C-alpha positions in Angstrom: 22.2 -25.2 8.5 22.6 -28.2 6.3 18.8 -29.1 6.4 17.8 -25.4 5.8 20.2 -25.3 2.8 18.6 -28.6 1.5 15.0 -27.0 1.9 16.2 -23.8 0.2 17.2 -26.0 -2.9 14.0 -28.0 -2.6 12.0 -24.7 -3.0 13.9 -23.2 -5.8 13.9 -26.5 -7.5 10.1 -26.6 -7.5 9.7 -23.0 -8.4 12.1 -23.4 -11.6 9.9 -26.6 -12.3 6.5 -24.8 -11.7 7.9 -21.9 -14.3 8.5 -24.4 -17.1 5.4 -26.0 -16.8 3.9 -22.8 -17.6 1.7 -22.3 -14.6 3.4 -18.7 -13.7 4.4 -15.9 -15.5 5.7 -13.1 -13.7 4.0 -14.1 -10.7 4.0 -17.1 -8.3 5.6 -18.5 -5.6 6.6 -21.6 -3.7 7.5 -21.8 0.2 8.2 -24.4 2.7 8.0 -24.4 6.5 11.0 -24.1 8.1 10.4 -24.5 11.9 9.3 -21.1 13.3 9.8 -19.6 9.6 8.8 -20.4 6.0 11.4 -20.3 2.9 9.5 -18.6 0.3 10.8 -17.4 -3.6 11.0 -13.9 -4.0 9.0 -11.4 -5.9 10.7 -12.3 -9.1 10.7 -14.7 -12.1 10.5 -18.4 -10.8 12.5 -19.6 -13.9 15.6 -17.8 -12.2 15.0 -18.6 -8.4 18.3 -20.1 -6.9 18.7 -21.4 -3.4 20.4 -18.4 -2.5 17.7 -16.1 -3.5 14.9 -17.8 -1.3 13.9 -15.7 1.6 13.3 -16.8 5.2 10.1 -15.2 6.8 9.0 -15.8 10.5 5.8 -17.5 10.6 4.8 -14.8 13.3 5.7 -12.0 10.9 3.7 -8.5 11.3 5.7 -7.2 8.5 7.1 -8.8 5.4 11.2 -8.4 4.7 12.3 -6.7 1.4 12.1 -9.1 -1.4 9.3 -11.3 -0.4 6.0 -11.4 -2.6 3.5 -9.3 -1.3 0.9 -12.5 -1.3 3.6 -14.1 1.1 0.7 -13.5 3.9 -1.5 -16.0 2.0 1.6 -18.6 2.5 1.6 -17.5 6.3 -1.9 -17.6 6.7 -2.1 -21.5 5.6 0.9 -22.5 7.8 -1.0 -21.0 10.9 -4.2 -22.8 9.8 -3.0 -26.0 8.4 0.1 -27.1 10.8 0.0 -30.5 8.6 1.0 -28.0 5.8 4.7 -28.3 5.0 4.9 -26.6 1.7 2.8 -24.2 -0.6 2.7 -23.7 -4.0 1.0 -20.2 -5.6 0.3 -20.1 -9.3 -2.4 -18.9 -12.2 -3.3 -21.7 -14.2 -5.8 -20.3 -17.2 -8.4 -23.1 -16.3 -8.9 -22.5 -12.6 -9.9 -18.9 -13.6 -12.6 -20.4 -15.7 -13.2 -23.1 -13.1 -13.6 -20.6 -10.4 -16.0 -18.3 -12.2 -18.5 -20.9 -12.6 -18.5 -23.3 -9.3 -18.1 -22.3 -5.6 -16.8 -26.1 -5.1 -15.0 -28.6 -7.5 -15.8 -32.3 -6.9 -13.4 -34.4 -8.9 -14.3 -35.7 -12.0 -11.4 -38.2 -12.3 -9.2 -40.2 -10.2 -6.0 -38.2 -9.8 -8.0 -35.3 -8.9 -9.2 -37.0 -5.9 -5.3 -36.1 -4.9 -6.4 -32.4 -4.5 -8.7 -33.4 -1.7 -12.7 -34.5 -1.3 -13.4 -31.4 -3.3 -11.9 -28.4 -3.9 -13.2 -25.2 -2.6 -13.7 -21.8 -4.4 -12.6 -18.3 -2.2 -14.9 -16.0 -3.9 -12.9 -12.8 -3.3 -11.1 -11.8 -6.3 -8.9 -9.3 -4.3 -4.9 -9.9 -3.9 -4.0 -11.6 -0.9 -1.7 -8.7 0.0 -2.8 -8.2 3.7 -2.9 -10.8 6.8 -6.6 -10.3 7.0 -7.6 -11.1 3.3 -5.1 -14.0 3.2 -6.8 -15.5 6.6 -10.1 -15.2 5.1 -9.0 -17.1 2.1 -7.3 -19.9 4.5 -10.5 -20.4 6.4 -11.7 -21.8 3.0 -9.1 -24.5 3.1 -9.8 -26.3 6.8 -8.9 -29.7 4.9 -7.6 -30.8 1.7 -5.0 -29.7 -0.4 -6.0 -27.2 -2.9 -8.2 -23.9 -3.0 -9.1 -22.1 -6.2 -9.0 -18.2 -5.5 -11.8 -16.4 -8.1 -10.1 -14.4 -10.2 -6.6 -15.1 -8.4 -5.8 -18.4 -9.4 -4.9 -21.1 -6.9 -3.0 -22.4 -4.1 -1.9 -26.1 -3.5 -0.3 -27.6 -0.4 2.4 -30.7 0.1 4.4 -32.1 2.1 7.2 -31.0 0.0 7.6 -28.3 -2.4 8.0 -30.6 -5.1 4.5 -32.2 -4.0 2.8 -29.0 -3.8 4.0 -28.2 -7.4 3.0 -31.6 -8.8 -0.4 -30.5 -7.0 -0.8 -27.5 -9.0 0.0 -29.1 -12.2 -2.6 -31.5 -11.4 -5.1 -28.9 -10.3 -4.6 -27.5 -13.8 -5.3 -30.5 -15.5 -8.2 -31.5 -13.2 -9.9 -27.9 -13.9 -9.3 -28.6 -17.7 -11.4 -32.0 -17.5 -14.1 -30.3 -15.5 -14.5 -27.9 -18.2 -14.2 -30.5 -21.1 -16.8 -32.7 -19.2 -19.0 -29.3 -18.5 -19.2 -28.4 -22.3 -19.6 -31.9 -23.6 -22.7 -32.3 -21.2 -24.0 -29.3 -22.0 -23.8 -29.6 -25.8 -25.3 -33.3 -25.4 -28.5 -32.4 -23.3 -28.6 -28.6 -23.1 -28.3 -28.9 -19.1 -25.1 -28.8 -17.1 -24.8 -32.0 -15.0 -21.3 -33.0 -14.6 -20.9 -37.0 -13.1 -18.4 -36.6 -10.3 -16.6 -39.1 -8.7 -18.6 -41.1 -5.6 -17.6 -41.0 -2.2 -16.0 -44.4 -2.4 -14.2 -43.6 -5.5 -12.5 -40.6 -4.0 -11.5 -42.7 -0.7 -10.2 -45.2 -2.7 -8.2 -42.7 -5.1 -7.1 -41.0 -2.2 -5.8 -44.0 -0.8 -2.9 -44.4 -3.2 -2.0 -40.8 -3.6 1.2 -41.4 -1.0 2.4 -44.1 -3.5 1.8 -42.3 -6.8 1.9 -38.5 -6.2 5.7 -38.3 -5.8 5.6 -40.6 -9.0 4.1 -37.3 -10.9 6.5 -35.1 -9.6 9.6 -36.9 -10.7 8.1 -37.0 -13.8 7.3 -33.5 -13.7 11.0 -32.4 -12.6 12.9 -34.4 -14.8 10.9 -33.0 -18.0 12.4 -31.4 -21.1 14.3 -28.4 -20.3 14.6 -29.3 -16.5 18.1 -28.0 -15.9 18.2 -24.4 -14.7 19.9 -22.1 -12.4 22.0 -24.3 -9.4 20.1 -27.0 -11.2 22.5 -29.4 -9.2 19.9 -30.9 -7.0 20.6 -30.4 -3.5 22.1 -34.1 -2.4 21.2 -37.2 -3.6 17.3 -37.2 -3.9 16.8 -38.7 -1.0 18.3 -35.8 1.1 15.7 -33.7 -0.3 13.0 -32.8 2.3 14.5 -36.1 4.3 12.0 -37.3 6.7 8.9 -36.5 5.0 7.6 -39.8 3.1 6.7 -39.4 -0.5 8.4 -36.4 -1.5 10.2 -35.3 -4.4 13.6 -36.5 -3.6 16.0 -38.5 -5.9 16.5 -41.6 -6.5 13.8 -42.4 -4.0 11.6 -45.0 -4.8 8.3 -42.9 -3.9 7.6 -43.5 -0.2 4.0 -44.3 0.6 2.4 -41.4 2.5 -1.6 -40.7 3.3 -3.2 -38.0 1.6 -3.8 -36.3 4.8 -0.8 -33.7 5.0 0.1 -35.0 8.3 0.2 -38.6 7.2 2.5 -37.4 4.4 5.2 -37.6 6.8 4.7 -41.0 8.0 5.7 -44.1 5.9 2.9 -46.7 5.9 2.9 -50.3 6.2 0.6 -52.5 4.6 -1.6 -51.4 1.6 0.6 -50.1 -1.1 -2.1 -47.3 -1.4 -2.0 -44.2 0.7 -0.2 -40.9 0.7 -0.9 -37.4 1.5 -2.6 -34.6 -0.3 
């Protein structure tokens, strides 16, 4: 029960940060795996979400409970398809719509974008994910990696804790902005549209430090201007938030190192100081 209460607080805080960052308007949600269930934000403005308003949904649910967002199916499908995923963020960054309209996969063009995966696939059906079938088709497009662009419908990001999923959503929005800027500059310079993406080796090297650095990004985002909000007292002393999941968003933790693989986000790494989750 104590852990459940802490996790509800993490979900609510991550949702409020997602709203403060301007990555959602009236729509969007954050969830976390909780045993055989998930905890998800209600169909409401995320800026006002509290721990008490978070809704529990069984992972095997065939019907969504009252108050749950209609696209909760997307979260359920990803938890079923990706046992390594512990948290999910759903948002609509404007640049994500643009990138998903011009590519079928986005390869990182700057280092931090590699913390989203070796590449970011695009699910090509713009219909809302308001059924189990549609959600499962979308989830099948993300067998690995930590971010999925939904053509005409925003994006989903994964994490070992709610804060890390939100940090990835912010990073995905930034990566889409960078990609579009690079594409525009390339076309202006040559009339063609090649963009120089990171090499495989460069992607590996950047993913190796994700476990160390992504939690620092979350700490920066969560403590930004206007970070206080409903129920803003953070659950526990930070190190309790998401306890047992290295590199997540608790305070005061020196970010714990975790590999970019979501399963490894849960296990501290010795040795090289440059590994984490995605």
